[in-house]
N, C-alpha and C positions, 0 to 999 in steps of 0.2 A: 281510429286515427288520432294521434296526439297533436299537441299545439304546433310542433315544428313541421309536421306533415301538412297541416292546414296552411301554414305560412307559405310553404313551397308551392302548394296548389295555387294560392292567390298570386304569387309572384309569376308563375308560368302563365296564368290567365290574363294578368294585367301587366304586360311589359311596358317599359318606358316608351318604346315606339308606338305601341297600341294606345297608350294614354295620350301622347302628343297628337297622333292622327285623329283621335276622337275629339280632342279640343278643337283642332283645325276644322274638322268636318262640321262641328257644331256652328262655327263661325261661317262656314261656307253655306250651310243651310239657311241661316239667318239672312245672309247676304242675298242668296238666290230668291228668297221670299220677298225681300224688299225690291229686288229687280223686277220680279213678275208683277207685283202690285204697286209699282212706282206711280206716284201721283194719286193713289186711291187710299181710302181709309181701310185698315184691317181690324176687324172686330171693334169698330167704332173709334179707333185711335188714329189720329192724324199721322201721316208719314213725314219723316224728316229727310231732307236732302243732305247727303254727306259731302264734304269738301273734296274727297278723293274718290274717283271711280274705282270700283272693286273688281268688276269683271273686265279683265284686260287681255290683250294678246301679246305673247312673248315669242321671240325668235330664238329657239333653243335647238342647237345642233342642226341648224338648217331647216327646221320645221316650225310652222306657226302653231302655237299652243294657246288655246283659250283657257284662262284659269281665273278663279276667284281669289283675290289677294287682299288680306287685311292691310290697313294703312301703314302699320309699322312692322310688317312682316319682312324678314330678311330673305335674300335670294336663296341662301342655303336651305332654309326651311321650306320654301316653295318647291325647290327642286327635289328634295328628299321626300317630303310628305304629301305633296300634291301631284307632282309629275312622276314620282317613282324612280328618280335618278339618284340612287343611293350611293353611287360612286363618289359623290361629293360628301366627304366626311365632316362630322361636327366633333371637334376636339375641345379646345379651350373656349370656343364661342366668344372670344374677345380679341380677335385679330392678332394672335401671338404665335400659334403653332403652325399655321399654314395648311392644315389638313383639308380645309374647304376651298383651296385655291382652284379657280377656274379662269376662263378667258372671257373678257368682255371687249368686243371689237379687237380681239387679238392681244389684248393686254392682260397680264396676270392680275387678278383681284381676289381679295378674300370674300367669299360668299357670305360669311357670317356677319360682316360689317357693312354690307351694301343692301339697301332696301330694294325689294323687287320692283317697285314703281320706278326706280332710277334707271332700269334697263329697258324700259319701253322704247321700241324703235331701234334697239341696239342688238348686235349678234352675240349671243351667249353660247359658249362651247364648254361642255363638261367632258370628263374622260370617256363617257359613253359615245361621244361624237368624234373621237380621234380616228377610229378605224375607218377604212374605206367602205362606204355604204353599199357599194355594188359588189365588191369581192370579199369583204370581211377581212381584208389584209390589215394587220396592225400598222400603226404609225411607226416611224423610225425610232421614236423614243420608247414606245411600248415594246418593240422588238429588241431594243438594246437591253431593257430591263429583263426580258425573258432570257437573253443570251448570257447575261452576267449574273443573274440571280441576286439582284442588288438589295433586297430587303428581307428582314427576318419576319416580324409579325405582319408587315405590309400595311398597317393601318394608315401610315403616312404616305404610302406609295402614290395614290391618285394625285395628292397635292404636289408632290415632287415631280411627277410626270407632267402635270400641267405647267409647272414653272420651267421645267426643262424645255418644253415645247415653245413657250414664249421666248426663252433664252435663244434657242436656235433660230427662231424667226428673225431675231434682231442681230445675232452674231453666230453665223454658221461654223465658225472656226475658233472656238474659245480655247484659251489655255485652261489648265486645271485650276489655277488661281482665279481666273475670271469666272469659271463655272461655280466655284465655291462662293464667290461674291453674289452671283446671280441667284443662287439657291439659298442664300442666307436667311430668307424670310420663311423657310420651312424647317421644322424641327423633327428629328427622328428620336422617338423615345427609346429605341434600341441602340442609339448612338453609332449606327453603322455607316457613318459619313464617308469613309474611304471607299467602300464598295459603291455607294450611291454616286460618288464623283466618277468612279470608273464607268458606271452606266452612262453618265452624261457624256463622257469622252467617246464612248462607243456609239452613242446616238449621233454625235457630231460626225463621226467617221461614216456612219451609214447615210447620213444626210448628204454628205459631200459626194458619195459614190452613187447616189440615187439618180 
């Protein structure tokens, strides 16, 4: 095996997602240990109380989820790497591309720029929570995207779909110009905006006839 083959094996074994999940898991283990031995000395060392509780309950897609959260952990990181909701994408990671868009109390938010601790007691909805939980039927926005084939690589699709959902909740009868304005916080690296707007108008049509 030459050097290039060795590098390929290492890259396959240690992917970016595996690395991040490992780092987060290490933090979770440390936090759980502190939680179990709260108020007691561990190996002779005094414990310290942190200012922020780390084991918290989140309301995600209508379910109560107990999760260990680092004090400065973003909602997007928690959803992807601790709750396994990978529909929320991480693109720019600085609130510019909109790939991580989700709903908090029905309002579109960037998951990469919101701390998980900020959503305690609030309703978080990701793209996994849009379909009907009883029948599995797609939401009108998801169905519209399927009907129109609105994306090429589709990396940005979840964020656009969540923004469209928030738009229709506020304005069920948008013009194409109003839809463009409402979706301006999302970027498509394939630049397929015309077809995306067609999806938005189709979603509005389906919502009105529902």
